[in-house]
C-alpha positions in Angstrom: -22.9 36.6 -25.2 -20.4 33.7 -25.8 -22.1 30.6 -27.1 -24.0 28.6 -24.5 -23.2 25.1 -23.5 -26.1 22.7 -23.8 -26.8 19.9 -21.4 -25.5 17.4 -24.0 -22.0 18.8 -23.4 -21.9 17.6 -19.8 -19.9 14.5 -20.8 -17.5 16.7 -22.8 -17.0 18.8 -19.8 -16.0 15.9 -17.7 -13.5 14.7 -20.4 -12.1 18.3 -20.5 -11.6 18.2 -16.8 -9.8 14.9 -17.0 -7.6 16.1 -19.8 -6.7 19.2 -17.9 -5.7 17.2 -14.9 -3.7 14.5 -16.6 -2.6 15.8 -20.0 -0.7 18.8 -21.4 -2.4 22.2 -21.2 -4.0 23.5 -24.3 -3.6 27.1 -23.2 -0.5 29.2 -23.9 0.8 30.5 -20.6 2.3 33.5 -22.4 4.9 36.1 -21.7 4.8 38.2 -18.5 6.0 41.4 -20.1 2.6 43.0 -19.6 3.5 46.6 -18.9 6.2 49.1 -18.3 4.1 51.7 -16.6 4.1 54.1 -19.6 1.7 52.1 -21.8 -1.8 53.2 -22.5 -4.3 51.5 -20.0 -6.5 49.0 -21.7 -9.0 46.4 -20.5 -8.3 42.7 -20.2 -9.7 40.6 -23.0 -12.0 37.7 -22.4 -10.2 34.4 -23.1 -12.5 31.6 -21.8 -15.7 31.8 -19.8 -19.1 33.4 -19.8 -20.4 37.0 -19.9 -22.5 38.0 -16.9 -24.2 41.1 -15.7 -22.1 44.2 -15.4 -21.9 45.8 -11.9 -19.0 48.3 -12.2 -16.9 46.0 -10.1 -14.2 43.6 -11.0 -16.4 40.6 -10.4 -19.0 41.8 -12.9 -19.3 41.5 -16.6 -17.4 38.2 -17.0 -16.6 35.0 -15.1 -13.6 33.1 -16.4 -10.1 33.6 -17.7 -8.7 36.9 -19.2 -5.7 38.1 -21.1 -4.2 41.6 -21.0 -2.6 41.3 -24.5 -2.3 38.8 -27.3 0.9 37.3 -26.0 0.4 38.1 -22.4 -0.3 35.5 -19.6 -3.7 34.0 -18.8 -4.9 35.7 -15.7 -7.8 35.7 -13.2 -9.1 38.6 -11.1 -9.0 38.1 -7.3 -10.4 41.4 -5.9 -14.1 41.2 -6.7 -14.9 44.5 -4.9 -12.3 46.5 -6.9 -13.5 48.8 -9.7 -13.7 47.5 -13.3 -11.9 49.2 -16.1 -8.8 49.5 -18.1 -5.3 49.5 -16.5 -1.8 48.4 -16.9 0.0 45.8 -14.8 3.4 45.8 -13.3 5.8 42.9 -13.2 4.5 40.0 -11.2 5.6 38.9 -7.7 5.4 35.5 -6.0 3.3 35.4 -2.9 3.0 32.6 -0.3 0.3 34.6 1.4 -2.0 37.1 -0.3 -1.9 40.5 1.4 -5.0 42.7 1.5 -6.1 46.1 2.6 -9.3 48.0 1.9 -11.3 46.4 -0.9 -8.5 43.8 -1.4 -9.0 40.7 0.7 -6.2 38.9 2.4 -5.7 35.1 2.5 -3.6 32.9 4.7 -0.8 30.6 3.6 -3.0 27.5 3.3 -5.7 29.2 1.2 -3.0 30.7 -1.0 -1.4 27.3 -1.6 -4.8 25.8 -2.5 -5.6 28.7 -4.9 -2.1 28.3 -6.5 -2.8 24.6 -7.0 -6.1 25.3 -8.8 -4.9 28.0 -11.1 -1.7 26.1 -11.9 -3.4 22.8 -12.7 -6.7 23.9 -14.3 -6.2 27.6 -15.2 -4.9 27.3 -18.8 -7.2 24.7 -20.3 -9.5 26.6 -22.6 -13.0 25.5 -21.8 -15.6 27.9 -20.7 -17.1 25.9 -17.9 -13.7 25.0 -16.5 -12.4 28.6 -16.7 -15.5 29.9 -15.0 -15.1 27.3 -12.3 -11.5 28.3 -11.7 -12.7 31.9 -11.3 -15.4 31.0 -8.8 -13.0 28.7 -6.8 -10.4 31.5 -6.5 -12.9 33.9 -5.0 -14.1 31.2 -2.7 -10.6 30.9 -1.3 -9.2 34.4 -1.6 -12.2 36.7 -0.9 -14.5 36.8 2.1 -17.4 34.5 3.0 -19.9 36.2 0.8 -18.0 35.1 -2.3 -17.9 31.4 -1.4 -19.8 28.9 -3.6 -22.6 28.9 -1.0 -22.3 32.7 -0.2 -24.9 35.1 -1.5 -22.6 36.9 -3.9 -20.8 33.8 -5.0 -24.1 31.9 -5.8 -25.6 35.0 -7.6 -22.5 35.3 -9.9 -22.4 31.6 -10.7 -26.2 31.5 -11.5 -25.5 34.1 -14.3 -23.2 31.7 -16.2 -24.7 29.7 -19.1 -24.1 26.4 -17.2 -24.3 27.2 -13.5 -24.7 23.6 -12.3 -21.6 22.5 -14.2 -19.6 25.5 -13.1 -20.5 24.8 -9.5 -19.7 21.1 -9.8 -16.4 21.8 -11.4 -15.5 24.4 -8.8 -16.4 22.0 -6.0 -14.2 19.3 -7.5 -11.3 21.7 -7.8 -11.7 22.8 -4.1 -11.9 19.2 -2.9 -8.7 18.3 -4.9 -6.9 21.3 -3.5 -7.6 20.2 0.0 -6.0 16.8 -0.6 -3.2 17.6 -3.1 -2.1 21.2 -2.7 1.7 21.5 -1.9 4.3 21.8 -0.8 5.7 18.6 -2.2 8.7 16.4 -1.6 10.6 13.8 -3.7 12.4 10.8 -2.2 14.4 7.9 -3.5 14.7 4.3 -2.2 17.3 1.7 -3.3 15.3 -1.5 -3.8 18.2 -4.0 -3.7 21.6 -4.6 -2.1 23.8 -4.0 -5.1 27.3 -5.5 -5.4 29.7 -3.9 -7.9 28.8 -5.3 -11.4 25.1 -5.9 -10.4 22.2 -3.8 -11.5 20.9 -1.1 -9.1 17.2 -0.7 -8.5 15.7 2.7 -7.6 12.2 3.7 -6.6 11.5 7.4 -6.7 8.3 8.9 -5.3 6.8 12.4 -5.4 4.2 13.1 -2.6 2.4 15.9 -0.8 4.6 16.8 2.1 1.8 17.3 4.6 -0.1 14.1 4.1 2.0 11.8 1.9 -0.5 11.6 -0.9 1.0 10.8 -4.3 1.6 13.4 -7.0 0.9 11.5 -10.3 2.0 12.2 -13.9 5.0 14.5 -13.3 8.3 13.9 -15.2 11.3 13.0 -13.0 15.0 13.5 -13.7 18.0 12.3 -11.8 21.6 13.6 -12.0 24.8 12.4 -10.4 28.5 13.0 -11.0 28.3 10.4 -13.8 25.6 12.2 -15.7 21.9 13.1 -16.0 18.9 11.0 -17.1 15.2 11.3 -17.5 13.3 8.5 -15.8 9.8 9.1 -17.2 6.7 10.2 -15.3 5.3 9.1 -12.0 2.4 6.7 -12.1 -0.9 7.2 -10.4 0.7 6.3 -7.0 3.5 8.8 -7.5 6.2 6.2 -8.2 8.9 5.9 -10.8 11.0 2.7 -10.8 14.2 2.1 -12.7 17.0 -0.4 -12.9 20.4 0.4 -14.3 24.1 -0.7 -14.3 26.3 1.2 -11.9 30.0 1.0 -12.8 31.8 1.4 -9.5 31.5 0.6 -5.8 30.9 3.2 -3.1 28.2 5.8 -2.4 27.1 8.1 -5.2 25.0 11.2 -4.4 21.9 11.8 -6.5 20.1 15.0 -7.3 16.3 14.5 -8.0 13.9 16.8 -9.8 10.2 16.5 -10.5 9.1 19.1 -13.1 5.7 20.5 -13.9 4.4 20.2 -10.3 1.7 22.6 -9.3 2.8 25.8 -7.6 2.4 26.5 -3.9 2.6 30.3 -4.4 0.6 32.7 -6.5 2.1 34.9 -9.2 0.3 38.2 -8.6 0.3 41.1 -11.1 -0.5 44.5 -9.4 -2.4 47.0 -11.4 -1.1 50.4 -12.4 -4.3 52.0 -11.0 -4.7 51.0 -7.4 -8.5 51.0 -7.6 -8.4 48.1 -10.1 -8.2 44.4 -9.2 -5.0 42.4 -8.9 -4.8 39.3 -11.1 -3.0 36.0 -10.7 -1.2 34.2 -13.5 -2.4 30.8 -14.5 -0.3 27.7 -15.5 2.9 28.4 -13.7 4.6 25.2 -12.7 7.3 24.3 -10.1 10.2 21.9 -9.8 10.3 19.7 -6.8 13.9 19.0 -5.8 15.4 16.4 -3.5 18.5 14.4 -2.7 19.4 10.8 -2.3 22.3 8.3 -2.6 23.1 5.0 -4.3 25.1 2.4 -2.3 27.1 -0.2 -4.2 29.1 -2.8 -2.3 32.7 -3.6 -3.2 34.3 -7.0 -2.8 37.3 -6.3 -0.6 40.1 -8.8 0.0 42.2 -9.4 3.1 45.7 -11.0 3.1 47.7 -11.8 6.2 51.3 -10.9 5.6 54.3 -12.5 7.3 54.6 -11.3 10.9 57.5 -12.3 13.3 60.1 -14.6 11.9 61.0 -16.0 15.2 59.3 -15.9 18.6 59.2 -18.1 21.6 57.1 -18.3 24.7 57.0 -15.0 26.6 57.9 -12.9 23.5 55.5 -10.6 21.7 54.0 -11.4 18.3 53.2 -8.9 15.6 52.9 -8.5 11.9 50.7 -6.9 9.2 47.8 -7.6 7.0 46.7 -6.0 3.7 43.2 -4.7 2.9 42.6 -4.2 -0.8 39.7 -3.3 -3.2 37.8 -1.6 -0.4 35.4 1.3 -1.2 35.3 4.5 0.7 37.4 5.3 3.8 34.7 4.5 6.4 36.1 3.2 9.7 35.4 -0.2 11.0 36.9 -2.6 13.5 38.7 -5.7 12.1 38.6 -8.7 14.4 42.1 -10.3 14.7 42.4 -13.8 16.2 45.5 -15.7 16.9 44.8 -19.5 16.8 47.0 -22.0 18.5 49.2 -23.4 19.9 49.6 -26.4 17.8 52.3 -29.1 18.3 52.8 -29.8 14.6 52.8 -27.3 11.7 50.8 -29.6 9.6 47.8 -29.2 12.0 47.8 -25.4 12.1 44.4 -24.0 11.1 41.8 -21.3 12.0 39.4 -23.2 14.3 38.2 -23.3 17.8 41.6 -23.2 19.4 42.0 -19.5 20.1 45.0 -18.0 21.9 44.2 -14.3 21.8 41.7 -12.0 20.1 42.0 -8.3 19.4 40.8 -5.5 17.1 42.4 -3.2 14.5 40.8 -0.1 13.2 40.7 0.0 9.4 39.4 2.6 6.9 40.6 2.6 3.3 42.6 0.0 1.4 46.1 -0.4 2.8 48.4 -2.2 5.2 47.5 -2.4 8.9 49.4 -3.8 11.9 48.5 -6.9 13.8 48.1 -6.6 17.6 51.1 -7.5 19.8 50.4 -10.5 22.0 52.7 -12.2 24.5 52.6 -16.0 24.0 52.3 -18.1 27.1 53.1 -21.3 25.4 55.4 -22.2 22.6 54.1 -23.9 19.5 52.6 -23.2 16.1 50.2 -20.3 15.7 48.2 -18.8 12.9 46.6 -15.4 12.4 43.0 -14.9 11.2 41.7 -11.4 10.2 38.0 -10.7 9.7 36.9 -7.3 8.3 33.2 -6.6 8.7 31.1 -5.3 5.9 29.3 -2.0 5.8 27.0 -0.1 3.4 29.6 -0.1 0.6 31.7 -3.2 1.3 31.1 -6.9 1.7 32.8 -8.6 4.6 36.2 -10.2 4.0 38.5 -12.5 5.9 41.8 -14.4 5.6 43.4 -17.2 7.6 47.2 -17.6 7.1 47.1 -21.4 7.3 49.9 -23.7 6.4 48.1 -25.6 3.8 50.7 -27.5 1.7 53.6 -26.5 3.8 55.9 -29.1 5.4 57.4 -28.9 8.8 60.8 -28.2 7.2 59.4 -25.1 5.4 57.9 -23.7 8.6 61.2 -24.4 10.6 63.1 -22.5 7.9 60.6 -19.6 7.9 61.0 -19.3 11.7 64.8 -19.8 11.7 64.7 -23.0 13.7 67.6 -25.4 13.3 67.2 -28.3 10.9 68.6 -31.7 11.7 71.2 -32.4 9.1 70.7 -36.1 8.8 71.1 -37.5 5.3 67.4 -38.2 5.0 66.5 -34.6 6.1 69.0 -33.0 3.7 67.7 -35.1 0.8 64.1 -34.2 1.8 64.8 -30.5 1.9 66.5 -30.6 -1.5 63.6 -32.6 -3.0 61.0 -30.1 -1.6 62.9 -27.1 -2.9 63.0 -28.6 -6.4 59.3 -29.5 -6.3 57.8 -26.4 -4.8 60.4 -23.7 -5.2 61.2 -21.3 -2.4 58.5 -21.0 0.3 56.5 -17.8 0.0 57.2 -14.9 2.3 53.5 -14.4 3.1 50.9 -16.7 4.5 51.3 -18.4 7.9 52.4 -16.1 10.6 53.4 -18.9 13.0 55.1 -18.4 16.3 56.7 -20.7 18.8 
């Protein structure tokens, strides 16, 4: 008999369970190269658990975890009615649903996922009570009703362990946990702020049970993007990982998310070389939960109204261009183009409430775009205003080609209107040219 656990070790058992749930496993998962089919059959070795009464069946003689060889995987039998004895094992296969015929019981997808959660999370911690509890919980889920914790065969088997009350308590805790936390799982990312290029980006990543949204705590999370890969730490007790970092460019950046060391939702089953022997499931196998997301960083685009028509009168069409620069992504949006006027004097031209016409221009990426063509009903001074709305990766931008700082002579020259050649006017023009230089070719798109 393996050494018995006294009642004084109850506290230690609870600590062991906590360590198994939250800390690294102390058991070596081992290699799966268990047999080639030509090896000599040999019995599984007892790794952790209690010796019980022999019955000639797979459920007798021992309750707990076994190993087929020194470097082999830690395994648990799942066919209690199969015969006991030596055998070899073939290469394992993943099963989302345990099949069964004859003495081998079948289990549905949900029971298989719960069993996979238990053996993945608790199966490799070397503590006799815990290993026996994993064994009992697996038969509760994968065998028939008689092998449940309250079934006649299940109760009889547990009573033969050195600490039956603790084994039953541990098994019940595992089964309750599997009901709430067995997978499959999902990982999602949320951007916690509206980031503008140059500002830090905040991300909140969460790993949860897909069926019910419960958190999956204490699993490491990694994120990768075209810019590189980074480890973000482990999820907290609520399943969250939060991080803030500097993003170098504007636009949308795809993210690939991965949460490692998550419990499996499928069982790794090794089939025996002798069909009369029990199948075993491999303990400690972990999964990687993968997901996708994106980071949105807004650019600061700029709009500049370029010179449109050089000369236009009432009844003639207007036109021109504007430039959109520093815009991120080629996402379409409608720019609002407004023609303000008419004004009697050039000095009074501004983008205000006096609206002559309004139109729209479809913009995508940075570049030059045409202004709408409008026919003017009245002659006078007009000015273009362009407003480009923001989106997920761009701030809004606007420009008004106002005549701030321009004289009436500058505007008349820009439009090709005649200038009165009085001595005072000629002297004024010469003085303005020497003071300001040549009037720019962009800015006010005024029309008469």
